[in-house]
N, C-alpha and C positions, 0 to 999 in steps of 0.2 A: 832422825826417824826414817828417812829413806834408806839409810845404810842398814838399819836393823831389818827392815822389810826385805831387802835384797838378800840378806842372809837366811831369812825364814824361807824364801822362795827357792833359794839354792838347796836348801835341805830337802825340800819336796822333790824338786826336779833339777838336778845339777845341770850346769851348762854343757852342751855338747862340745866335745873336743874339736879342734880345727880340722883334724884328719880323721875321717871315719875309719873304724876298725874293719879289717877284712874278715868276712864271714864266709867260709866255704859252703857251697851248696852241694847237696847230694843229688847227682844227676842220674835219672833212671837209665838203665841200660837194657838193650833188647835181650830177650831170653835166647839161650843157646841149648845145646844138647845135654849139658850137664845139670840144668835146672830141672827141679822136680815140682809138680803142681802142689799147691797148698791144699791140704786136707782139713777143711774146717768142720765144725760140728754139723753145720747145715748140710754140707756135702755128704758127710757120713750118714746122716739121717735119710737123705734123699737116696743114697745108694742102697741102704737097708730096706727102705720102702719099695724101691724098684725090684730088689731080689724077692721081697715077699709077694708082690703082685705077680712076678713072673713064675714064682714056684706054684702058685695056686692055679691049677688046671691049665697052664700055659696061656696066659692072658695074651690076646691078640692086640694088634694096634687099634683096630676098630673099637674093641671093648674099652681100651684105655681112653680113647677119644671120647667115647660116649660117657664114661665116668667123669671125665674132665668137664664136658659140656653140662652135665647134670649139676655138678658142684658149682660151676660158675653161674648157671641159672639161679641156683639157690642164693648165692651171694648177691647177684644183682636184684633179685626180688627183695631180699632183706634191705638193701640200700635204697631201693625204690620206696618201701614202706617207711623207712626212716626219714627220707626226704619229704614224702607226703605229710608225715606227722609234723615235721619241722615247718613246712609251708603253712599247714593249718594253724600251728601255734603262732606263726608270725602274722597271719591274717587276723587272728583274734586280738593280737597284742596291741 
């Protein structure tokens, strides 16, 4: 009985060998002059939006900061409303 159970367990997870196998690791290397930056889809979209904003009446830094502040205020207000609704739901519950 014990012999049969040992074979069954060996089929699931074979016994590890006495000497572990060598697995080489890929070591990251520092960038040099020949490396090029990765152009992801997000970076391309960001560059396109930056060009679109810059082309429209020569956006200044102040206008860009103001647009960012307004956007983030809207996001934070939405998060606050959602948190308030969640708290009200938990209080009732």
